[in-house]
N, C-alpha and C positions, 0 to 999 in steps of 0.2 A: 502495501498497497502506500502509497508515497504520497509526502505534504505537501498541499500548495498553499502558496504562500501567499499573500495581501496582493502584491504584485500582480501574481499568474491569474488574479481570480478575472474574470469578464464583469465587464464599474457595470451592461446593461440586465434588462430581465427578456427575456422570450415566453412566447402564448404557447402551453402545450398542445396537445392534443383535444384535452379538458375540455378546456380555455377556445380554443377553433370549433368543439363540436355546440355548446350551450349558445358562441356566440352567430353561428354560421343555424343556429336552428333556429332561433330571434328573427334576428335581423338579415338573413337571406343573403346571396352570393355580395353583396356590396359589402356587409360585412365580414367575411371571408379574403375576401381582398386585404382589405382593410390588412387584419389579422397578420394574412402570411406576407404582404408587402410591410407592415409593420419587421417584421422575423429578419427577412430578407434584406430590408433598411438595415436593422443592430447590427447584422452579422454581414452588412460591407456591401453586399452584392445589389449595389444598384438596378441592373439593368435585369435581373428576377424584382425585382419588387417592381419596377417599373411595366413588368410581364404581368406580374401578378395586379396590377389595378386596370391595365389591358384587358385580359381575360373575362374578371369579372362584372365587368361591365359589358363585357358580351356578351355573357353570359347571361346579365339580369336584363339586359338588352332582348335576347332570346325569348325571355322567362315571362318579361312582361305581356309580349306580340302574343304566344300563347298565353295566355292569362286573357286575354282581348278575344280571343278567336276560340276559346273552353267552350264558351254555352253556342259555338255550333254547332265542334265536334263530341259538345258534353265530355271534358276533359273530365278527372276528378284530382278537385283541387288543393285535399288537407294529405296529399301524397305529395308534395309540391316541396313539404318541406325536411322528410324525409330525405326523399333522392337528391335536394342541393348538400346537409346533414351526409348524407354516404358519399356524395359525392369530394367533398372537402376532405371527408376521416381519412377516406383513398387516399388524394395526395398529397395531405400531409402526412403516412409512411414513408410514397412514393418520395418523393419529395424535402422534409423538414424532418425527418422524425432522428438518425444520423443527429446532423447536426447542432438540435436540440438536445439529447442525451450527452455531446460532448461537452455538450457548454454548461450544463447539471448537473457533469462529473469532476469539471474543472474549475466548480465551486460557484456558477454562475445561479442568482437569482431566477423565479420563474415570476409570471407575474401572474395577481388576483385572476378565476377563474370571472370574481365579482367586475373586472374592467370587460371582460369578454363581452356580460353579460349587459353593463352599460351601452358597449355600441355595438349591442343587437337590438337592442331596445329607441335609440337611438335611427339605425337605419331598418328599425320595422313601421318604424313611424317617415319613415323618408319612402319606403316602400308601398303605405297601405295612401300617401297621403298622393302619387302617382298615379298609382291603380285607380285610387279615387275621379283623381283628373282624366284619365283616360277614361272611364265608366264614362261618364259625363257627359265630358267629347263625344263620344261614342252612340250617347242617344240624346244631342243633345242638335 
């Protein structure tokens, strides 16, 4: 077992899988993008941080379009949060888990789940207002 010195300990916090799952389930793909992007930015991976935002915005647009046509095709809206959370979990395990584990093993701190939940609530409010605007626009 190696001793971690204070100077070798990372000075930043990262979001772990539980935080990403909670935030994504509540707030959707924009929140997933924010959490992934924050982790990448803090790890010094600016390009991946930008890509996380790009993909989450694209997925959000696709999701909003599918919500707009869901009444036409009879879509099941209840499964959307589960689907986006499953996708975020898969991507976390595929792209970030090793880096977060190394971060934690070298003494780096993990962001509290509450911070991701708060981001999720903000994201939910943004998605709700956007969805309501789409509905009002569609019926006018």
